[in-house]
N, C-alpha and C positions, 0 to 999 in steps of 0.2 A: 535680502528679508523671506520675502515669497518662498522663496528657494528655500526652504526648509519645512517652506509650509506645504509641498507637493507633495505624494502621492508612490512608490514605483511600486507597486504592484498591490496595490492595499493597505502595505510601508511606508509613512509617515514618510520623507526625505531626510531632517532629524533621528528621528528610533535606526536608521538602518546608518546615516554619521557612526554615532554611537555605539553601534555593534562591528561598526569593520576595526574604527580604531582599539577598540576594545579588543578586537582577537590579535591586532599586535602589538599591543602591549603584554600580551599574554603573550607570544612567541616570542617575543627577547626575551622575557621572562625566563622561562625555561632552556631557550639557548645558552645562558650564561652559567649554566654550571650551576644555580644556584640549588641547595635538596628545598623542598617540598617539608615545612611541616609533618610529622608523624611519621615519614618516611625512611626508612634507615637505606642509608648507604651500604654498595653492595662494594663487596671485597675481587680490585683486579689482579691473584698475581702476577709478580712480573715477571716478563717474559720468559726470562731467564735462571729463569727458579730450575736448582734439578734434584732431586729431590735424594735424600737425606741414603747414605754408603751404609750396609752393614757389614762391619767389616766376615771377613768366617771366620768358622770356630779352627784353632790349632789343632792340628792332627793328636791323638792319643798316641804315646812311643810306650811301652811297661819295656819297660827292667829287672830280670831276674834273677840274682845270685848272688854271693860270696859276702867278705866285706869290705872284698873289691873295690863291688858293685855300690856297700851300701857305704863308701868311704869314708872308712875306717882312716887316720893318722893325717888326716889332708886338711885338717884346720878350717872345717866345710867348705874346701872342692870337691867336685864328684866329677867320676871324670862322662857319667850319664846327661848331670847338666849342662857339662861345657858341651856333646855335641846334640844334646837336644835342642840349646841352646845358638847352635848356628845352625843347624835346618828348620829352626820355629815350629818344636816340635811342643805340644804338654807331660813335657814328663814325668810318670808315679815312681816309682823308684822303691821296689820293692829288696833293693837285697837287702841280707842276716845271712854277716861272720856266723861261725864254724857254721854254715848248711853247704846242702854240693847235691848232687844226684842224686843223693845214697845217707848221707851223713844229715844227721837234724843237733839242733843243741840248744845252748840253756843263757840263762844272763849274764852269763865270763863271757862270749863270747859273740851275741846278737843282741843282748837289754832287755830278753821276752824272756817269763819262765820257762816258754818253750818255739824252740823254729823251726818248724817240719822242712822240708825235704823238698827238692822246686818242686816235687809235683803234686803238691801238698799243697804249696804256696797259690797254682792258678785258679783257688778258692777264694783271694783275697782280690784277686785282678776290677775292678768296677769299671765298667763301660765301655763297648768298643774299641778294641784299638786300633788305630793301625797299621802300625810296627812294633814288636817282640823282640827284643833283641838280653838270648841269655847267657852269660855272662859266671862264670867260676868254673871246678873243676878241683882245683887242687887242691878239695882239704877231701878229694874222693882218693885219691892214688896212695897204694899204699892197696889198698881194699882190691877181691877178686873186679877182673877187668871187665870181667860178663857180670856177673851182680852190675858191676855199673853201667855195662851195654844193655842190657835187659831194663834195669831203670828208665834210660835213658828212651831205651825206646818209647815207650809208659809212656814219660811223660813230653814231647812229642810228639808221640802222636794223640794226648788226650789236647794238648795245644792246637792240631792241627781242626781235629773234632770240631771242635768251643769256638775256634777263628780262625773258618773259612776263608777268610778275606779280607786277614792279615799277612803281611809280611813275615813273616817269625826266622831270625838271625839264631847260628848262635857261635861262638866268640871260641878260639880255640882255648882253652885255657892255660893262663900266667902264671911265673913262677916270680920273684922275686931279683937280685942281684946277682943271688946265688945260680950254677947251670944247676938245669933241671935234672930230675928225680930222674934214673934210667926204667924204671918205666911209664916214663912221659912219653915215649911216641908213639906206646903204643896202649898206651889210655887215649891219646888224642886219633889213633885211627876209631877205635871203637865210639864212636862219640862223633866221628864224621860219616861212620856209617848212618848209626842210631839214627842222622840227620836228619841221611837223602831216603835211607828210605818213608820216611812223615817228608817230602817234597820241601825241607828247612833246607832254609843256605847256612853251607859251614861260612865262617870264618877266619881262616889266616893270620896275623896279624903279625904272632913271630912273640919273638920275647922283649919288648920295651924296655924294659931295665935291667935283662942279662948285665953282670959289672956294673951297672952307674948307682956305686952306692951314695954319686949325689942324690937321684927321687926320690928313697927310701928314709921314711919317717927315723927316727929311734929308736921304736923299735927294733926294729934288721928286720923287720917282717913286710909290712903296711908303705908304698908309696908315699911318700911326701907331698903337698900342692905344686912341687914342679914334675912330679912323680904323673901325677893324674891328669898335669896337664899331657903327658906321656901317649898320657894310655890314651886319651884323647884325640887326637893327632893318628895314632895308630887303627883306631876303630875309622875314623874318617877315611883314612887315606883308601882302605879296604872297602870300607861300606862304598861313598859316593858308587864309587861301577851299577852296583845295583839297583842305587838310588833312580839313576839315570834313566830319560824318557828312552 
C-alpha cells in the first residue's frame, strides 16, 4: 500500500496508475468500431461500384416521300420504320400521299387539307438529322421531265445547305406490280443527275414489286404489309454498303 503513496515526477503513483488504465480503456473502446454519440457515420462506397451508364441517343433519320413512304395500304407496316428499327434509328416519317417533287396533294390522298411538295416538307424537319432518305417521284411521272429535274435540283440543294453534315439518300422511284411507264427511265436519270449535282447519294433498288400481285394491297396500287417488308429489304440491300465504315 505504501507503493501507491509514492510520487512519480511529483504525481502520486495511484493517480498515474488511473491515467494509464483510463488510456488503455479508451484506446480499446475506439478500436472496437463503436460510434461515438454525436458523430455521423461515414459512407464508404463499394470498391466495385461502377458509374451509371447513360445510353447514347439514337441517330435521327428523316424520311420524305409519298404514300409508299407514308405506309398506305400496309395496315400499320411502314418500310421506313422497318429500316429504322434494323439500324437503331429514331425515325421521323414525313411521307405524304399524293405528293412529289412538283405534285401537291389534299385530304383525299394525304389526310390534310394541303400537303406540299418535297421541297415544302423541309420546313417540317425538327432537330438535326443524321440521315435523310427521300423516296418517291411516281406521282410526278407524266409531268415535264425538265420541270421535275429543276424542282429536284432545288430540293436537294436546300437539303444539303440546311443539313451539311447529314447523309442524304434518294431512292429511284418505285412502281407497283405493273411495268413502269415508258418515261420512267428518263425520269429516274433526271433525279439521279440532280442528286449527284448536290452530293446526294442516289440508290437504285430496282422494282421490288414488279410482277408481284401478292405484295399489293386490295386497292391495286399500294403495297400490303408483305410488300412494305420487301421494300425495306430492298432499301437495306443498297443502303448498308453506303453506311459501312
